[in-house]
PDB file of N, CA, C and O in Angstrom:
ATOM      1  N   MET A   1       4.538 -11.239   5.787  1.00  0.00           N
ATOM      2  CA  MET A   1       5.754 -11.245   6.559  1.00  0.00           C
ATOM      3  C   MET A   1       5.375 -11.449   8.017  1.00  0.00           C
ATOM      4  O   MET A   1       4.438 -10.829   8.519  1.00  0.00           O
ATOM      5  N   ASN A   2       6.105 -12.315   8.683  1.00  0.00           N
ATOM      6  CA  ASN A   2       5.745 -12.624  10.057  1.00  0.00           C
ATOM      7  C   ASN A   2       6.263 -11.552  11.021  1.00  0.00           C
ATOM      8  O   ASN A   2       7.214 -10.837  10.705  1.00  0.00           O
ATOM      9  N   PRO A   3       5.641 -11.445  12.187  1.00  0.00           N
ATOM     10  CA  PRO A   3       6.007 -10.408  13.156  1.00  0.00           C
ATOM     11  C   PRO A   3       7.466 -10.489  13.623  1.00  0.00           C
ATOM     12  O   PRO A   3       8.084  -9.460  13.899  1.00  0.00           O
ATOM     13  N   GLU A   4       8.012 -11.692  13.710  1.00  0.00           N
ATOM     14  CA  GLU A   4       9.404 -11.844  14.132  1.00  0.00           C
ATOM     15  C   GLU A   4      10.355 -11.208  13.115  1.00  0.00           C
ATOM     16  O   GLU A   4      11.333 -10.560  13.487  1.00  0.00           O
ATOM     17  N   MET A   5      10.057 -11.401  11.836  1.00  0.00           N
ATOM     18  CA  MET A   5      10.876 -10.813  10.775  1.00  0.00           C
ATOM     19  C   MET A   5      10.782  -9.288  10.825  1.00  0.00           C
ATOM     20  O   MET A   5      11.797  -8.602  10.709  1.00  0.00           O
ATOM     21  N   ILE A   6       9.584  -8.761  10.995  1.00  0.00           N
ATOM     22  CA  ILE A   6       9.398  -7.313  11.091  1.00  0.00           C
ATOM     23  C   ILE A   6      10.186  -6.769  12.280  1.00  0.00           C
ATOM     24  O   ILE A   6      10.814  -5.715  12.173  1.00  0.00           O
ATOM     25  N   GLU A   7      10.161  -7.467  13.401  1.00  0.00           N
ATOM     26  CA  GLU A   7      10.893  -7.038  14.592  1.00  0.00           C
ATOM     27  C   GLU A   7      12.401  -7.001  14.328  1.00  0.00           C
ATOM     28  O   GLU A   7      13.072  -6.054  14.737  1.00  0.00           O
ATOM     29  N   LYS A   8      12.932  -8.003  13.660  1.00  0.00           N
ATOM     30  CA  LYS A   8      14.366  -8.033  13.341  1.00  0.00           C
ATOM     31  C   LYS A   8      14.749  -6.878  12.416  1.00  0.00           C
ATOM     32  O   LYS A   8      15.793  -6.251  12.592  1.00  0.00           O
ATOM     33  N   ILE A   9      13.906  -6.609  11.444  1.00  0.00           N
ATOM     34  CA  ILE A   9      14.169  -5.505  10.513  1.00  0.00           C
ATOM     35  C   ILE A   9      14.104  -4.180  11.271  1.00  0.00           C
ATOM     36  O   ILE A   9      14.928  -3.294  11.042  1.00  0.00           O
ATOM     37  N   TRP A  10      13.137  -4.041  12.165  1.00  0.00           N
ATOM     38  CA  TRP A  10      13.014  -2.827  12.970  1.00  0.00           C
ATOM     39  C   TRP A  10      14.266  -2.623  13.821  1.00  0.00           C
ATOM     40  O   TRP A  10      14.800  -1.516  13.883  1.00  0.00           O
ATOM     41  N   GLU A  11      14.729  -3.671  14.466  1.00  0.00           N
ATOM     42  CA  GLU A  11      15.927  -3.572  15.301  1.00  0.00           C
ATOM     43  C   GLU A  11      17.128  -3.142  14.472  1.00  0.00           C
ATOM     44  O   GLU A  11      17.928  -2.317  14.914  1.00  0.00           O
ATOM     45  N   ARG A  12      17.255  -3.693  13.284  1.00  0.00           N
ATOM     46  CA  ARG A  12      18.383  -3.344  12.418  1.00  0.00           C
ATOM     47  C   ARG A  12      18.355  -1.870  12.028  1.00  0.00           C
ATOM     48  O   ARG A  12      19.394  -1.211  12.025  1.00  0.00           O
ATOM     49  N   CYS A  13      17.173  -1.347  11.699  1.00  0.00           N
ATOM     50  CA  CYS A  13      17.087   0.043  11.228  1.00  0.00           C
ATOM     51  C   CYS A  13      17.233   1.052  12.362  1.00  0.00           C
ATOM     52  O   CYS A  13      17.538   2.218  12.110  1.00  0.00           O
ATOM     53  N   GLY A  14      17.023   0.631  13.592  1.00  0.00           N
ATOM     54  CA  GLY A  14      17.184   1.538  14.729  1.00  0.00           C
ATOM     55  C   GLY A  14      16.204   2.691  14.747  1.00  0.00           C
ATOM     56  O   GLY A  14      16.496   3.742  15.320  1.00  0.00           O
ATOM     57  N   GLY A  15      15.034   2.512  14.123  1.00  0.00           N
ATOM     58  CA  GLY A  15      14.024   3.561  14.126  1.00  0.00           C
ATOM     59  C   GLY A  15      14.310   4.694  13.158  1.00  0.00           C
ATOM     60  O   GLY A  15      13.816   5.809  13.326  1.00  0.00           O
ATOM     61  N   LYS A  16      15.123   4.396  12.129  1.00  0.00           N
ATOM     62  CA  LYS A  16      15.474   5.419  11.138  1.00  0.00           C
ATOM     63  C   LYS A  16      15.366   4.859   9.727  1.00  0.00           C
ATOM     64  O   LYS A  16      15.598   3.674   9.487  1.00  0.00           O
ATOM     65  N   CYS A  17      15.009   5.740   8.804  1.00  0.00           N
ATOM     66  CA  CYS A  17      14.927   5.377   7.390  1.00  0.00           C
ATOM     67  C   CYS A  17      16.303   4.942   6.901  1.00  0.00           C
ATOM     68  O   CYS A  17      17.312   5.566   7.229  1.00  0.00           O
ATOM     69  N   GLU A  18      16.339   3.870   6.116  1.00  0.00           N
ATOM     70  CA  GLU A  18      17.599   3.327   5.613  1.00  0.00           C
ATOM     71  C   GLU A  18      17.922   3.760   4.186  1.00  0.00           C
ATOM     72  O   GLU A  18      18.882   3.264   3.596  1.00  0.00           O
ATOM     73  N   CYS A  19      17.145   4.666   3.629  1.00  0.00           N
ATOM     74  CA  CYS A  19      17.319   5.055   2.233  1.00  0.00           C
ATOM     75  C   CYS A  19      18.693   5.678   1.979  1.00  0.00           C
ATOM     76  O   CYS A  19      19.138   6.559   2.716  1.00  0.00           O
ATOM     77  N   VAL A  20      19.351   5.204   0.928  1.00  0.00           N
ATOM     78  CA  VAL A  20      20.644   5.755   0.492  1.00  0.00           C
ATOM     79  C   VAL A  20      20.595   6.140  -0.985  1.00  0.00           C
ATOM     80  O   VAL A  20      21.636   6.259  -1.630  1.00  0.00           O
ATOM     81  N   LYS A  21      19.396   6.335  -1.518  1.00  0.00           N
ATOM     82  CA  LYS A  21      19.239   6.692  -2.930  1.00  0.00           C
ATOM     83  C   LYS A  21      19.862   8.057  -3.202  1.00  0.00           C
ATOM     84  O   LYS A  21      19.455   9.059  -2.613  1.00  0.00           O
ATOM     85  N   ALA A  22      20.842   8.095  -4.088  1.00  0.00           N
ATOM     86  CA  ALA A  22      21.540   9.337  -4.419  1.00  0.00           C
ATOM     87  C   ALA A  22      20.583  10.393  -4.962  1.00  0.00           C
ATOM     88  O   ALA A  22      20.758  11.583  -4.700  1.00  0.00           O
ATOM     89  N   ALA A  23      19.584   9.971  -5.709  1.00  0.00           N
ATOM     90  CA  ALA A  23      18.626  10.906  -6.311  1.00  0.00           C
ATOM     91  C   ALA A  23      17.792  11.640  -5.263  1.00  0.00           C
ATOM     92  O   ALA A  23      17.179  12.661  -5.574  1.00  0.00           O
ATOM     93  N   HIS A  24      17.759  11.142  -4.031  1.00  0.00           N
ATOM     94  CA  HIS A  24      16.981  11.784  -2.972  1.00  0.00           C
ATOM     95  C   HIS A  24      17.771  12.897  -2.284  1.00  0.00           C
ATOM     96  O   HIS A  24      17.221  13.634  -1.465  1.00  0.00           O
ATOM     97  N   ASN A  25      19.047  13.020  -2.612  1.00  0.00           N
ATOM     98  CA  ASN A  25      19.914  14.086  -2.073  1.00  0.00           C
ATOM     99  C   ASN A  25      19.939  14.156  -0.547  1.00  0.00           C
ATOM    100  O   ASN A  25      19.784  15.231   0.031  1.00  0.00           O
ATOM    101  N   HIS A  26      20.133  13.019   0.095  1.00  0.00           N
ATOM    102  CA  HIS A  26      20.211  12.986   1.553  1.00  0.00           C
ATOM    103  C   HIS A  26      21.549  13.556   2.021  1.00  0.00           C
ATOM    104  O   HIS A  26      22.592  13.194   1.477  1.00  0.00           O
ATOM    105  N   PRO A  27      21.539  14.434   3.011  1.00  0.00           N
ATOM    106  CA  PRO A  27      22.811  14.920   3.567  1.00  0.00           C
ATOM    107  C   PRO A  27      23.586  13.747   4.163  1.00  0.00           C
ATOM    108  O   PRO A  27      23.030  12.979   4.949  1.00  0.00           O
ATOM    109  N   GLY A  28      24.824  13.603   3.811  1.00  0.00           N
ATOM    110  CA  GLY A  28      25.625  12.505   4.337  1.00  0.00           C
ATOM    111  C   GLY A  28      25.371  11.181   3.642  1.00  0.00           C
ATOM    112  O   GLY A  28      25.980  10.173   4.001  1.00  0.00           O
ATOM    113  N   GLY A  29      24.479  11.159   2.649  1.00  0.00           N
ATOM    114  CA  GLY A  29      24.247   9.956   1.868  1.00  0.00           C
ATOM    115  C   GLY A  29      23.140   9.035   2.350  1.00  0.00           C
ATOM    116  O   GLY A  29      22.718   8.147   1.609  1.00  0.00           O
ATOM    117  N   LYS A  30      22.658   9.224   3.574  1.00  0.00           N
ATOM    118  CA  LYS A  30      21.597   8.361   4.109  1.00  0.00           C
ATOM    119  C   LYS A  30      20.502   9.229   4.710  1.00  0.00           C
ATOM    120  O   LYS A  30      20.790  10.251   5.331  1.00  0.00           O
ATOM    121  N   CYS A  31      19.250   8.829   4.529  1.00  0.00           N
ATOM    122  CA  CYS A  31      18.117   9.627   5.010  1.00  0.00           C
ATOM    123  C   CYS A  31      18.136   9.785   6.528  1.00  0.00           C
ATOM    124  O   CYS A  31      18.224  10.905   7.032  1.00  0.00           O
ATOM    125  N   ASN A  32      18.055   8.690   7.249  1.00  0.00           N
ATOM    126  CA  ASN A  32      18.038   8.693   8.716  1.00  0.00           C
ATOM    127  C   ASN A  32      16.839   9.403   9.343  1.00  0.00           C
ATOM    128  O   ASN A  32      16.884   9.742  10.526  1.00  0.00           O
ATOM    129  N   ALA A  33      15.774   9.636   8.584  1.00  0.00           N
ATOM    130  CA  ALA A  33      14.569  10.235   9.171  1.00  0.00           C
ATOM    131  C   ALA A  33      14.026   9.302  10.252  1.00  0.00           C
ATOM    132  O   ALA A  33      14.012   8.083  10.081  1.00  0.00           O
ATOM    133  N   GLU A  34      13.588   9.875  11.349  1.00  0.00           N
ATOM    134  CA  GLU A  34      13.037   9.074  12.436  1.00  0.00           C
ATOM    135  C   GLU A  34      11.654   8.554  12.060  1.00  0.00           C
ATOM    136  O   GLU A  34      10.826   9.276  11.504  1.00  0.00           O
ATOM    137  N   ILE A  35      11.427   7.276  12.379  1.00  0.00           N
ATOM    138  CA  ILE A  35      10.145   6.631  12.126  1.00  0.00           C
ATOM    139  C   ILE A  35       9.641   6.030  13.435  1.00  0.00           C
ATOM    140  O   ILE A  35      10.410   5.862  14.381  1.00  0.00           O
ATOM    141  N   VAL A  36       8.374   5.712  13.486  1.00  0.00           N
ATOM    142  CA  VAL A  36       7.745   5.198  14.703  1.00  0.00           C
ATOM    143  C   VAL A  36       7.332   3.752  14.466  1.00  0.00           C
ATOM    144  O   VAL A  36       6.646   3.445  13.491  1.00  0.00           O
ATOM    145  N   LYS A  37       7.744   2.887  15.342  1.00  0.00           N
ATOM    146  CA  LYS A  37       7.511   1.446  15.176  1.00  0.00           C
ATOM    147  C   LYS A  37       6.049   1.110  14.872  1.00  0.00           C
ATOM    148  O   LYS A  37       5.772   0.298  13.988  1.00  0.00           O
ATOM    149  N   GLU A  38       5.134   1.713  15.580  1.00  0.00           N
ATOM    150  CA  GLU A  38       3.715   1.409  15.418  1.00  0.00           C
ATOM    151  C   GLU A  38       3.115   1.995  14.135  1.00  0.00           C
ATOM    152  O   GLU A  38       1.945   1.757  13.837  1.00  0.00           O
ATOM    153  N   MET A  39       3.899   2.747  13.386  1.00  0.00           N
ATOM    154  CA  MET A  39       3.392   3.436  12.200  1.00  0.00           C
ATOM    155  C   MET A  39       3.715   2.699  10.894  1.00  0.00           C
ATOM    156  O   MET A  39       3.651   3.300   9.821  1.00  0.00           O
ATOM    157  N   LEU A  40       4.060   1.412  10.967  1.00  0.00           N
ATOM    158  CA  LEU A  40       4.316   0.622   9.761  1.00  0.00           C
ATOM    159  C   LEU A  40       3.086   0.640   8.864  1.00  0.00           C
ATOM    160  O   LEU A  40       1.978   0.328   9.300  1.00  0.00           O
ATOM    161  N   ASP A  41       3.294   1.006   7.616  1.00  0.00           N
ATOM    162  CA  ASP A  41       2.249   1.096   6.596  1.00  0.00           C
ATOM    163  C   ASP A  41       1.187   2.149   6.890  1.00  0.00           C
ATOM    164  O   ASP A  41       0.067   2.056   6.389  1.00  0.00           O
ATOM    165  N   LYS A  42       1.527   3.142   7.692  1.00  0.00           N
ATOM    166  CA  LYS A  42       0.634   4.264   7.972  1.00  0.00           C
ATOM    167  C   LYS A  42       1.156   5.485   7.223  1.00  0.00           C
ATOM    168  O   LYS A  42       2.366   5.640   7.057  1.00  0.00           O
ATOM    169  N   SER A  43       0.262   6.342   6.777  1.00  0.00           N
ATOM    170  CA  SER A  43       0.669   7.500   5.977  1.00  0.00           C
ATOM    171  C   SER A  43       0.940   8.746   6.818  1.00  0.00           C
ATOM    172  O   SER A  43       1.383   9.760   6.279  1.00  0.00           O
ATOM    173  N   GLU A  44       0.685   8.693   8.118  1.00  0.00           N
ATOM    174  CA  GLU A  44       0.904   9.848   8.977  1.00  0.00           C
ATOM    175  C   GLU A  44       2.393  10.045   9.268  1.00  0.00           C
ATOM    176  O   GLU A  44       3.226   9.229   8.874  1.00  0.00           O
ATOM    177  N   VAL A  45       2.715  11.147   9.967  1.00  0.00           N
ATOM    178  CA  VAL A  45       4.091  11.437  10.365  1.00  0.00           C
ATOM    179  C   VAL A  45       4.655  10.252  11.147  1.00  0.00           C
ATOM    180  O   VAL A  45       3.987   9.708  12.026  1.00  0.00           O
ATOM    181  N   GLY A  46       5.866   9.862  10.827  1.00  0.00           N
ATOM    182  CA  GLY A  46       6.498   8.715  11.475  1.00  0.00           C
ATOM    183  C   GLY A  46       6.224   7.402  10.775  1.00  0.00           C
ATOM    184  O   GLY A  46       6.745   6.361  11.176  1.00  0.00           O
ATOM    185  N   GLY A  47       5.407   7.442   9.727  1.00  0.00           N
ATOM    186  CA  GLY A  47       5.065   6.227   8.991  1.00  0.00           C
ATOM    187  C   GLY A  47       6.238   5.695   8.185  1.00  0.00           C
ATOM    188  O   GLY A  47       7.162   6.433   7.843  1.00  0.00           O
ATOM    189  N   TRP A  48       6.186   4.402   7.889  1.00  0.00           N
ATOM    190  CA  TRP A  48       7.266   3.765   7.168  1.00  0.00           C
ATOM    191  C   TRP A  48       6.794   2.519   6.440  1.00  0.00           C
ATOM    192  O   TRP A  48       5.703   2.009   6.693  1.00  0.00           O
ATOM    193  N   LYS A  49       7.635   2.037   5.530  1.00  0.00           N
ATOM    194  CA  LYS A  49       7.345   0.845   4.735  1.00  0.00           C
ATOM    195  C   LYS A  49       8.567  -0.061   4.739  1.00  0.00           C
ATOM    196  O   LYS A  49       9.696   0.393   4.929  1.00  0.00           O
ATOM    197  N   ILE A  50       8.325  -1.338   4.527  1.00  0.00           N
ATOM    198  CA  ILE A  50       9.401  -2.306   4.316  1.00  0.00           C
ATOM    199  C   ILE A  50       9.307  -2.756   2.871  1.00  0.00           C
ATOM    200  O   ILE A  50       8.255  -3.213   2.425  1.00  0.00           O
ATOM    201  N   CYS A  51      10.398  -2.630   2.144  1.00  0.00           N
ATOM    202  CA  CYS A  51      10.425  -3.054   0.742  1.00  0.00           C
ATOM    203  C   CYS A  51      11.426  -4.180   0.547  1.00  0.00           C
ATOM    204  O   CYS A  51      12.547  -4.143   1.053  1.00  0.00           O
ATOM    205  N   LYS A  52      10.992  -5.167  -0.192  1.00  0.00           N
ATOM    206  CA  LYS A  52      11.859  -6.286  -0.557  1.00  0.00           C
ATOM    207  C   LYS A  52      12.711  -5.841  -1.742  1.00  0.00           C
ATOM    208  O   LYS A  52      12.186  -5.444  -2.783  1.00  0.00           O
ATOM    209  N   MET A  53      14.016  -5.910  -1.575  1.00  0.00           N
ATOM    210  CA  MET A  53      14.914  -5.407  -2.607  1.00  0.00           C
ATOM    211  C   MET A  53      15.502  -6.516  -3.483  1.00  0.00           C
ATOM    212  O   MET A  53      16.045  -6.232  -4.551  1.00  0.00           O
ATOM    213  N   PHE A  54      15.399  -7.776  -3.045  1.00  0.00           N
ATOM    214  CA  PHE A  54      15.916  -8.901  -3.809  1.00  0.00           C
ATOM    215  C   PHE A  54      14.817  -9.936  -3.972  1.00  0.00           C
ATOM    216  O   PHE A  54      14.138 -10.273  -3.002  1.00  0.00           O
ATOM    217  N   VAL A  55      14.633 -10.440  -5.165  1.00  0.00           N
ATOM    218  CA  VAL A  55      13.556 -11.386  -5.454  1.00  0.00           C
ATOM    219  C   VAL A  55      13.646 -12.620  -4.561  1.00  0.00           C
ATOM    220  O   VAL A  55      12.630 -13.077  -4.039  1.00  0.00           O
ATOM    221  N   ALA A  56      14.825 -13.153  -4.383  1.00  0.00           N
ATOM    222  CA  ALA A  56      15.006 -14.374  -3.596  1.00  0.00           C
ATOM    223  C   ALA A  56      15.369 -14.048  -2.153  1.00  0.00           C
ATOM    224  O   ALA A  56      16.238 -14.699  -1.573  1.00  0.00           O
ATOM    225  N   GLY A  57      14.720 -13.058  -1.574  1.00  0.00           N
ATOM    226  CA  GLY A  57      15.065 -12.612  -0.230  1.00  0.00           C
ATOM    227  C   GLY A  57      14.749 -13.599   0.867  1.00  0.00           C
ATOM    228  O   GLY A  57      15.526 -13.738   1.812  1.00  0.00           O
ATOM    229  N   GLY A  58      13.627 -14.287   0.765  1.00  0.00           N
ATOM    230  CA  GLY A  58      13.239 -15.246   1.790  1.00  0.00           C
ATOM    231  C   GLY A  58      13.237 -14.637   3.177  1.00  0.00           C
ATOM    232  O   GLY A  58      12.669 -13.567   3.397  1.00  0.00           O
ATOM    233  N   ASP A  59      13.880 -15.331   4.120  1.00  0.00           N
ATOM    234  CA  ASP A  59      13.928 -14.875   5.507  1.00  0.00           C
ATOM    235  C   ASP A  59      15.177 -14.067   5.829  1.00  0.00           C
ATOM    236  O   ASP A  59      15.460 -13.817   7.001  1.00  0.00           O
ATOM    237  N   ASN A  60      15.921 -13.660   4.824  1.00  0.00           N
ATOM    238  CA  ASN A  60      17.127 -12.868   5.033  1.00  0.00           C
ATOM    239  C   ASN A  60      16.730 -11.405   5.213  1.00  0.00           C
ATOM    240  O   ASN A  60      16.254 -10.770   4.273  1.00  0.00           O
ATOM    241  N   ILE A  61      16.924 -10.871   6.419  1.00  0.00           N
ATOM    242  CA  ILE A  61      16.495  -9.488   6.671  1.00  0.00           C
ATOM    243  C   ILE A  61      17.260  -8.485   5.819  1.00  0.00           C
ATOM    244  O   ILE A  61      16.792  -7.364   5.620  1.00  0.00           O
ATOM    245  N   ASN A  62      18.420  -8.864   5.315  1.00  0.00           N
ATOM    246  CA  ASN A  62      19.201  -7.963   4.476  1.00  0.00           C
ATOM    247  C   ASN A  62      18.612  -7.803   3.076  1.00  0.00           C
ATOM    248  O   ASN A  62      19.090  -6.982   2.294  1.00  0.00           O
ATOM    249  N   ALA A  63      17.589  -8.573   2.758  1.00  0.00           N
ATOM    250  CA  ALA A  63      16.912  -8.455   1.467  1.00  0.00           C
ATOM    251  C   ALA A  63      15.832  -7.373   1.511  1.00  0.00           C
ATOM    252  O   ALA A  63      15.180  -7.107   0.502  1.00  0.00           O
ATOM    253  N   TYR A  64      15.644  -6.755   2.669  1.00  0.00           N
ATOM    254  CA  TYR A  64      14.586  -5.769   2.870  1.00  0.00           C
ATOM    255  C   TYR A  64      15.175  -4.443   3.328  1.00  0.00           C
ATOM    256  O   TYR A  64      16.186  -4.402   4.029  1.00  0.00           O
ATOM    257  N   THR A  65      14.527  -3.368   2.922  1.00  0.00           N
ATOM    258  CA  THR A  65      14.966  -2.026   3.317  1.00  0.00           C
ATOM    259  C   THR A  65      13.790  -1.258   3.897  1.00  0.00           C
ATOM    260  O   THR A  65      12.665  -1.366   3.410  1.00  0.00           O
ATOM    261  N   VAL A  66      14.058  -0.485   4.938  1.00  0.00           N
ATOM    262  CA  VAL A  66      13.052   0.347   5.589  1.00  0.00           C
ATOM    263  C   VAL A  66      13.112   1.748   4.987  1.00  0.00           C
ATOM    264  O   VAL A  66      14.179   2.356   4.903  1.00  0.00           O
ATOM    265  N   TYR A  67      11.947   2.252   4.569  1.00  0.00           N
ATOM    266  CA  TYR A  67      11.843   3.590   4.008  1.00  0.00           C
ATOM    267  C   TYR A  67      10.815   4.409   4.773  1.00  0.00           C
ATOM    268  O   TYR A  67       9.731   3.919   5.089  1.00  0.00           O
ATOM    269  N   CYS A  68      11.159   5.666   5.071  1.00  0.00           N
ATOM    270  CA  CYS A  68      10.157   6.589   5.604  1.00  0.00           C
ATOM    271  C   CYS A  68       9.168   6.866   4.468  1.00  0.00           C
ATOM    272  O   CYS A  68       9.451   6.553   3.311  1.00  0.00           O
ATOM    273  N   ASN A  69       8.037   7.438   4.786  1.00  0.00           N
ATOM    274  CA  ASN A  69       7.026   7.680   3.755  1.00  0.00           C
ATOM    275  C   ASN A  69       7.528   8.587   2.642  1.00  0.00           C
ATOM    276  O   ASN A  69       7.202   8.369   1.476  1.00  0.00           O
ATOM    277  N   GLU A  70       8.311   9.597   2.982  1.00  0.00           N
ATOM    278  CA  GLU A  70       8.803  10.529   1.973  1.00  0.00           C
ATOM    279  C   GLU A  70       9.717   9.828   0.967  1.00  0.00           C
ATOM    280  O   GLU A  70       9.573  10.032  -0.238  1.00  0.00           O
ATOM    281  N   CYS A  71      10.637   9.018   1.437  1.00  0.00           N
ATOM    282  CA  CYS A  71      11.533   8.290   0.534  1.00  0.00           C
ATOM    283  C   CYS A  71      10.755   7.243  -0.262  1.00  0.00           C
ATOM    284  O   CYS A  71      11.006   7.040  -1.451  1.00  0.00           O
ATOM    285  N   TYR A  72       9.814   6.584   0.404  1.00  0.00           N
ATOM    286  CA  TYR A  72       9.022   5.569  -0.274  1.00  0.00           C
ATOM    287  C   TYR A  72       8.266   6.153  -1.464  1.00  0.00           C
ATOM    288  O   TYR A  72       8.193   5.535  -2.526  1.00  0.00           O
ATOM    289  N   ARG A  73       7.707   7.341  -1.278  1.00  0.00           N
ATOM    290  CA  ARG A  73       6.965   7.987  -2.367  1.00  0.00           C
ATOM    291  C   ARG A  73       7.852   8.272  -3.580  1.00  0.00           C
ATOM    292  O   ARG A  73       7.354   8.349  -4.703  1.00  0.00           O
ATOM    293  N   GLN A  74       9.138   8.427  -3.369  1.00  0.00           N
ATOM    294  CA  GLN A  74      10.062   8.732  -4.447  1.00  0.00           C
ATOM    295  C   GLN A  74      10.618   7.492  -5.152  1.00  0.00           C
ATOM    296  O   GLN A  74      11.321   7.613  -6.156  1.00  0.00           O
ATOM    297  N   LEU A  75      10.306   6.310  -4.634  1.00  0.00           N
ATOM    298  CA  LEU A  75      10.795   5.073  -5.260  1.00  0.00           C
ATOM    299  C   LEU A  75      10.044   4.787  -6.557  1.00  0.00           C
ATOM    300  O   LEU A  75       8.926   5.266  -6.748  1.00  0.00           O
ATOM    301  N   PRO A  76      10.658   4.007  -7.449  1.00  0.00           N
ATOM    302  CA  PRO A  76       9.945   3.604  -8.669  1.00  0.00           C
ATOM    303  C   PRO A  76       8.665   2.856  -8.311  1.00  0.00           C
ATOM    304  O   PRO A  76       8.636   2.099  -7.341  1.00  0.00           O
ATOM    305  N   SER A  77       7.626   3.063  -9.079  1.00  0.00           N
ATOM    306  CA  SER A  77       6.325   2.462  -8.777  1.00  0.00           C
ATOM    307  C   SER A  77       6.356   0.943  -8.742  1.00  0.00           C
ATOM    308  O   SER A  77       5.482   0.336  -8.123  1.00  0.00           O
ATOM    309  N   VAL A  78       7.322   0.313  -9.377  1.00  0.00           N
ATOM    310  CA  VAL A  78       7.406  -1.151  -9.351  1.00  0.00           C
ATOM    311  C   VAL A  78       7.572  -1.657  -7.914  1.00  0.00           C
ATOM    312  O   VAL A  78       7.153  -2.774  -7.612  1.00  0.00           O
ATOM    313  N   LEU A  79       8.167  -0.870  -7.034  1.00  0.00           N
ATOM    314  CA  LEU A  79       8.332  -1.276  -5.647  1.00  0.00           C
ATOM    315  C   LEU A  79       7.104  -0.990  -4.798  1.00  0.00           C
ATOM    316  O   LEU A  79       7.068  -1.366  -3.626  1.00  0.00           O
ATOM    317  N   HIS A  80       6.118  -0.346  -5.351  1.00  0.00           N
ATOM    318  CA  HIS A  80       4.931   0.015  -4.597  1.00  0.00           C
ATOM    319  C   HIS A  80       3.851  -1.069  -4.641  1.00  0.00           C
ATOM    320  O   HIS A  80       2.742  -0.856  -4.151  1.00  0.00           O
ATOM    321  N   LYS A  81       4.157  -2.195  -5.205  1.00  0.00           N
ATOM    322  CA  LYS A  81       3.141  -3.241  -5.340  1.00  0.00           C
ATOM    323  C   LYS A  81       3.347  -4.342  -4.309  1.00  0.00           C
ATOM    324  O   LYS A  81       3.194  -4.099  -3.112  1.00  0.00           O
ATOM    325  N   GLU A  82       3.687  -5.533  -4.745  1.00  0.00           N
ATOM    326  CA  GLU A  82       3.737  -6.686  -3.882  1.00  0.00           C
ATOM    327  C   GLU A  82       5.001  -6.798  -3.047  1.00  0.00           C
ATOM    328  O   GLU A  82       5.106  -7.707  -2.223  1.00  0.00           O
ATOM    329  N   ASP A  83       5.963  -5.904  -3.231  1.00  0.00           N
ATOM    330  CA  ASP A  83       7.210  -5.984  -2.484  1.00  0.00           C
ATOM    331  C   ASP A  83       7.150  -5.239  -1.160  1.00  0.00           C
ATOM    332  O   ASP A  83       8.157  -5.149  -0.459  1.00  0.00           O
ATOM    333  N   ARG A  84       5.990  -4.703  -0.807  1.00  0.00           N
ATOM    334  CA  ARG A  84       5.838  -3.974   0.436  1.00  0.00           C
ATOM    335  C   ARG A  84       5.138  -4.880   1.437  1.00  0.00           C
ATOM    336  O   ARG A  84       4.223  -5.624   1.085  1.00  0.00           O
ATOM    337  N   PHE A  85       5.575  -4.809   2.682  1.00  0.00           N
ATOM    338  CA  PHE A  85       5.014  -5.675   3.702  1.00  0.00           C
ATOM    339  C   PHE A  85       4.586  -4.872   4.911  1.00  0.00           C
ATOM    340  O   PHE A  85       5.305  -3.979   5.358  1.00  0.00           O
ATOM    341  N   GLY A  86       3.420  -5.188   5.438  1.00  0.00           N
ATOM    342  CA  GLY A  86       2.934  -4.526   6.642  1.00  0.00           C
ATOM    343  C   GLY A  86       2.773  -5.515   7.765  1.00  0.00           C
ATOM    344  O   GLY A  86       2.962  -6.718   7.585  1.00  0.00           O
ATOM    345  N   ALA A  87       2.433  -5.017   8.895  1.00  0.00           N
ATOM    346  CA  ALA A  87       2.271  -5.868  10.083  1.00  0.00           C
ATOM    347  C   ALA A  87       0.984  -6.644  10.003  1.00  0.00           C
ATOM    348  O   ALA A  87       0.671  -7.416  10.910  1.00  0.00           O
TER     349      ALA A  87
END
């Protein structure tokens, strides 16, 4: 994934996890955990991942979702492979 795409996705998420998985029991329906821009694909506090949610996503930023590390760990393992993108 190119840096411009990562930047657009970062701007859209506003520095917060976008997870809305009901099974994660987020208050208000959305995680909103704060993440740190420089912590993409890092396992420390503030770390986050970008997951491709649609096979034919291409350059459409809406095909990708930002997850904090805690939400990412709870996703099905199928999303832990080639659908994750780092800087």
